C-alpha atoms as a printed R data frame, in Angstrom:
    type eleno elety resid chain resno       x      y      z
1   ATOM     1    CA   MET     A     1   0.000  0.000  0.000
2   ATOM     2    CA   ARG     A     2   0.999  3.607 -0.297
3   ATOM     3    CA   LEU     A     3  -0.146  6.983  0.932
4   ATOM     4    CA   ARG     A     4  -0.832  9.660 -1.644
5   ATOM     5    CA   ALA     A     5  -2.431 13.070 -1.750
6   ATOM     6    CA   VAL     A     6  -6.190 13.255 -2.173
7   ATOM     7    CA   GLU     A     7  -6.988 14.021 -5.824
8   ATOM     8    CA   PRO     A     8 -10.064 15.872 -7.139
9   ATOM     9    CA   GLY     A     9 -11.229 12.692 -8.900
10  ATOM    10    CA   ASP     A    10 -11.473 10.863 -5.563
11  ATOM    11    CA   TRP     A    11 -14.873 12.471 -5.017
12  ATOM    12    CA   GLU     A    12 -16.613  9.516 -6.662
13  ATOM    13    CA   THR     A    13 -15.118  7.106 -4.132
14  ATOM    14    CA   PHE     A    14 -16.013  9.393 -1.229
15  ATOM    15    CA   PHE     A    15 -19.568  9.719 -2.567
16  ATOM    16    CA   ALA     A    16 -19.906  5.913 -2.760
17  ATOM    17    CA   TRP     A    17 -18.598  5.562  0.809
18  ATOM    18    CA   ASN     A    18 -21.342  7.930  2.040
19  ATOM    19    CA   ASP     A    19 -23.797  5.001  1.953
20  ATOM    20    CA   ASP     A    20 -21.840  3.098  4.618
21  ATOM    21    CA   ASP     A    21 -23.637  3.991  7.874
22  ATOM    22    CA   PHE     A    22 -21.766  1.277  9.792
23  ATOM    23    CA   SER     A    23 -18.369  2.838  9.085
24  ATOM    24    CA   ALA     A    24 -19.717  6.343  9.740
25  ATOM    25    CA   ARG     A    25 -20.932  5.307 13.194
26  ATOM    26    CA   HIS     A    26 -17.445  4.014 13.984
27  ATOM    27    CA   SER     A    27 -15.656  7.144 12.777
28  ATOM    28    CA   SER     A    28 -16.736 10.686 13.566
29  ATOM    29    CA   SER     A    29 -20.442 10.959 12.774
30  ATOM    30    CA   ILE     A    30 -23.228 10.109 10.406
31  ATOM    31    CA   ALA     A    31 -23.615 13.102  8.139
32  ATOM    32    CA   PHE     A    32 -26.728 14.220  6.331
33  ATOM    33    CA   PRO     A    33 -26.828 12.958  2.738
34  ATOM    34    CA   GLU     A    34 -24.716 15.109  0.420
35  ATOM    35    CA   SER     A    35 -25.192 15.745 -3.252
36  ATOM    36    CA   ARG     A    36 -22.625 14.607 -5.765
37  ATOM    37    CA   GLU     A    37 -21.726 18.250 -6.388
38  ATOM    38    CA   ALA     A    38 -21.155 18.957 -2.666
39  ATOM    39    CA   VAL     A    39 -18.849 15.933 -2.306
40  ATOM    40    CA   LYS     A    40 -17.056 16.915 -5.515
41  ATOM    41    CA   ARG     A    41 -16.472 20.495 -4.274
42  ATOM    42    CA   ARG     A    42 -15.300 19.379 -0.822
43  ATOM    43    CA   THR     A    43 -12.903 16.827 -2.312
44  ATOM    44    CA   GLU     A    44 -11.512 19.410 -4.723
45  ATOM    45    CA   GLN     A    45 -10.975 21.814 -1.817
46  ATOM    46    CA   VAL     A    46  -9.047 19.166  0.150
47  ATOM    47    CA   ALA     A    47  -7.037 18.209 -2.939
48  ATOM    48    CA   THR     A    48  -6.011 21.781 -3.748
49  ATOM    49    CA   SER     A    49  -5.464 23.197 -0.238
50  ATOM    50    CA   GLU     A    50  -1.967 23.887  0.990
51  ATOM    51    CA   PRO     A    51  -1.010 21.901  4.109
52  ATOM    52    CA   ALA     A    52  -1.242 24.025  7.257
53  ATOM    53    CA   ASN     A    53   0.008 23.343 10.786
54  ATOM    54    CA   ASP     A    54   0.998 19.765  9.870
55  ATOM    55    CA   ARG     A    55  -2.652 18.894  9.203
56  ATOM    56    CA   ALA     A    56  -2.898 16.591  6.226
57  ATOM    57    CA   ARG     A    57  -5.228 14.068  4.609
58  ATOM    58    CA   TRP     A    58  -3.859 11.182  2.591
59  ATOM    59    CA   ALA     A    59  -5.603  8.597  0.461
60  ATOM    60    CA   ILE     A    60  -4.602  5.023  1.293
61  ATOM    61    CA   GLU     A    61  -4.140  3.159 -1.946
62  ATOM    62    CA   ASN     A    62  -3.463 -0.537 -2.535
63  ATOM    63    CA   LEU     A    63  -0.818 -1.691 -4.997
64  ATOM    64    CA   ASP     A    64  -3.482 -1.961 -7.709
65  ATOM    65    CA   GLY     A    65  -4.029  1.812 -7.422
66  ATOM    66    CA   GLU     A    66  -7.433  1.492 -5.756
67  ATOM    67    CA   MET     A    67  -8.252  3.876 -2.899
68  ATOM    68    CA   VAL     A    68  -9.057  1.734  0.153
69  ATOM    69    CA   GLY     A    69  -9.264  4.407  2.860
70  ATOM    70    CA   THR     A    70  -7.984  7.699  4.211
71  ATOM    71    CA   ILE     A    71  -5.888  8.871  7.132
72  ATOM    72    CA   ASN     A    72  -5.661 12.436  8.357
73  ATOM    73    CA   THR     A    73  -3.658 14.257 10.996
74  ATOM    74    CA   HIS     A    74  -5.212 17.008 13.083
75  ATOM    75    CA   THR     A    75  -4.939 18.864 16.382
76  ATOM    76    CA   CYS     A    76  -1.194 19.210 15.741
77  ATOM    77    CA   ASP     A    77   0.699 21.188 18.384
78  ATOM    78    CA   ARG     A    78   4.366 21.688 17.391
79  ATOM    79    CA   ARG     A    79   5.278 23.345 20.697
80  ATOM    80    CA   ALA     A    80   3.987 20.437 22.810
81  ATOM    81    CA   GLY     A    81   4.923 17.892 20.124
82  ATOM    82    CA   THR     A    82   1.481 16.269 20.085
83  ATOM    83    CA   PHE     A    83  -0.977 15.361 17.348
84  ATOM    84    CA   MET     A    84  -3.999 13.218 16.619
85  ATOM    85    CA   TYR     A    85  -5.173 11.275 13.588
86  ATOM    86    CA   GLY     A    86  -8.324  9.814 12.101
87  ATOM    87    CA   LEU     A    87  -8.459  6.689  9.986
88  ATOM    88    CA   VAL     A    88 -11.083  5.084  7.755
89  ATOM    89    CA   ILE     A    89 -10.712  1.880  5.768
90  ATOM    90    CA   ALA     A    90 -13.599  0.988  3.437
91  ATOM    91    CA   ALA     A    91 -15.496 -2.087  4.638
92  ATOM    92    CA   ALA     A    92 -14.522 -4.134  1.574
93  ATOM    93    CA   HIS     A    93 -10.819 -3.581  2.334
94  ATOM    94    CA   GLN     A    94 -10.662 -4.124  6.095
95  ATOM    95    CA   HIS     A    95  -8.500 -6.811  7.752
96  ATOM    96    CA   ARG     A    96  -5.787 -6.693  5.077
97  ATOM    97    CA   GLY     A    97  -3.139 -4.689  6.960
98  ATOM    98    CA   TYR     A    98  -3.799 -1.340  5.260
99  ATOM    99    CA   ALA     A    99  -4.657  0.433  8.526
100 ATOM   100    CA   ARG     A   100  -1.527 -0.828 10.298
101 ATOM   101    CA   GLU     A   101   0.785  0.195  7.473
102 ATOM   102    CA   ALA     A   102  -0.848  3.612  7.053
103 ATOM   103    CA   VAL     A   103  -0.660  4.382 10.776
104 ATOM   104    CA   GLN     A   104   2.956  3.220 10.992
105 ATOM   105    CA   LEU     A   105   3.946  5.400  8.025
106 ATOM   106    CA   VAL     A   106   2.264  8.477  9.507
107 ATOM   107    CA   LEU     A   107   3.725  7.835 12.966
108 ATOM   108    CA   ARG     A   108   7.198  7.320 11.548
109 ATOM   109    CA   TYR     A   109   6.929 10.571  9.605
110 ATOM   110    CA   PHE     A   110   5.643 12.589 12.559
111 ATOM   111    CA   PHE     A   111   8.033 11.073 15.118
112 ATOM   112    CA   GLU     A   112  11.206 10.692 13.045
113 ATOM   113    CA   GLU     A   113  10.934 13.501 10.509
114 ATOM   114    CA   LEU     A   114   8.840 16.225 12.149
115 ATOM   115    CA   GLY     A   115   9.995 15.639 15.733
116 ATOM   116    CA   TYR     A   116   6.624 15.087 17.412
117 ATOM   117    CA   GLN     A   117   6.752 13.156 20.689
118 ATOM   118    CA   LYS     A   118   3.179 11.907 21.264
119 ATOM   119    CA   VAL     A   119   0.083 10.849 19.338
120 ATOM   120    CA   THR     A   120  -3.411 10.572 20.799
121 ATOM   121    CA   VAL     A   121  -6.459  8.824 19.352
122 ATOM   122    CA   HIS     A   122 -10.081  8.715 20.430
123 ATOM   123    CA   VAL     A   123 -12.007  5.450 20.049
124 ATOM   124    CA   TYR     A   124 -15.684  4.867 20.779
125 ATOM   125    CA   ASP     A   125 -16.334  2.318 23.524
126 ATOM   126    CA   PHE     A   126 -18.444  0.133 21.205
127 ATOM   127    CA   ASN     A   127 -15.644 -0.079 18.616
128 ATOM   128    CA   LEU     A   128 -13.778 -3.071 20.044
129 ATOM   129    CA   PRO     A   129 -11.823 -3.753 16.804
130 ATOM   130    CA   SER     A   130 -10.323 -0.223 16.918
131 ATOM   131    CA   GLN     A   131  -9.479 -0.599 20.615
132 ATOM   132    CA   GLN     A   132  -7.685 -3.900 19.937
133 ATOM   133    CA   PHE     A   133  -5.955 -2.487 16.858
134 ATOM   134    CA   HIS     A   134  -4.486  0.464 18.766
135 ATOM   135    CA   GLU     A   135  -3.462 -1.705 21.718
136 ATOM   136    CA   ARG     A   136  -1.617 -4.065 19.319
137 ATOM   137    CA   LEU     A   137   0.254 -1.016 17.977
138 ATOM   138    CA   GLY     A   138   1.386 -0.199 21.534
139 ATOM   139    CA   PHE     A   139  -1.091  2.572 22.382
140 ATOM   140    CA   GLN     A   140  -1.860  2.888 26.096
141 ATOM   141    CA   PRO     A   141  -5.321  3.653 27.506
142 ATOM   142    CA   GLU     A   142  -5.195  7.134 29.023
143 ATOM   143    CA   GLY     A   143  -8.777  7.939 29.869
144 ATOM   144    CA   ARG     A   144 -12.488  7.616 29.375
145 ATOM   145    CA   LEU     A   145 -14.765 10.525 28.561
146 ATOM   146    CA   ARG     A   146 -18.172  9.338 29.645
147 ATOM   147    CA   ARG     A   147 -21.234  9.637 27.388
148 ATOM   148    CA   MET     A   148 -19.571 11.897 24.816
149 ATOM   149    CA   ILE     A   149 -20.934 10.174 21.705
150 ATOM   150    CA   TYR     A   150 -24.546  9.754 20.632
151 ATOM   151    CA   THR     A   151 -25.264  7.305 17.840
152 ATOM   152    CA   ASN     A   152 -27.838  4.676 16.989
153 ATOM   153    CA   GLY     A   153 -30.120  5.894 19.782
154 ATOM   154    CA   ALA     A   154 -27.651  5.635 22.678
155 ATOM   155    CA   HIS     A   155 -24.854  7.547 24.405
156 ATOM   156    CA   HIS     A   156 -21.358  6.034 24.441
157 ATOM   157    CA   ASP     A   157 -18.012  6.728 26.058
158 ATOM   158    CA   ASP     A   158 -15.026  8.141 24.182
159 ATOM   159    CA   LEU     A   159 -11.840  6.213 25.030
160 ATOM   160    CA   VAL     A   160  -8.518  8.054 24.837
161 ATOM   161    CA   TYR     A   161  -5.338  6.211 23.825
162 ATOM   162    CA   GLY     A   162  -1.799  7.601 23.617
163 ATOM   163    CA   LEU     A   163   1.563  6.523 22.240
164 ATOM   164    CA   LEU     A   164   4.901  8.186 22.990
165 ATOM   165    CA   ARG     A   165   7.704  8.331 20.434
166 ATOM   166    CA   GLU     A   166   9.906  6.007 22.530
167 ATOM   167    CA   GLU     A   167   7.072  3.425 22.655
168 ATOM   168    CA   PHE     A   168   6.706  3.394 18.868
169 ATOM   169    CA   THR     A   169   7.897  0.292 17.050
170 ATOM   170    CA   THR     A   170   7.370 -0.672 13.447
171 ATOM   171    CA   ASP     A   171   7.981 -3.644 11.220
172 ATOM   172    CA   ILE     A   172   8.039 -1.656  7.998
173 ATOM   173    CA   PRO     A   173  11.447 -0.883  6.466
174 ATOM   174    CA   PRO     A   174  13.206  2.422  7.175
175 ATOM   175    CA   ILE     A   175  12.098  5.256  4.902
176 ATOM   176    CA   ASP     A   176  15.379  5.258  2.948
177 ATOM   177    CA   GLU     A   177  14.839  1.554  2.102
178 ATOM   178    CA   MET     A   178  11.267  1.961  0.851
179 ATOM   179    CA   PRO     A   179  10.435  1.916 -2.861
180 ATOM   180    CA   ARG     A   180  10.275  5.362 -4.470
181 ATOM   181    CA   GLY     A   181   6.795  6.855 -4.185
182 ATOM   182    CA   ALA     A   182   5.719  4.520 -1.361
183 ATOM   183    CA   VAL     A   183   5.001  7.327  1.098
């Protein structure tokens, strides 16, 4: 897999993913239905915006060139050396290692190239696969924000996980040994 910039033409994939309520409930929220034109405009805006404050959105692409998900960094604080990320893998592409590789690439970049020292993620308490995924990557539970999420007719807790730079390990090759264009 590789990470690449979001392209204006990705709007069609994003529009198709809008029908996946299950994935939306496990990410940030279930949005109101959007028109093709609205998704097209928003995707074009993301694709043509200059990166700011280390915030970025990448498309996760398999080796066949098919977009399988996205990962984005946000809440980046250079002074404190902390950041957060969000991750979505399309249902048809889950359990193939794309999430692990994408997260490891982003963490390596932020820890080893940009000098950040900590990453934090928020996981909903009903999303056991995401909890297990982050724990396997070495993330430590740091807190529970009670009844912060409302979805599917019920309130849920928001679990906070953190990983320090010195706790980060990866099984992907060093950046200088990766094929050209892999990041």
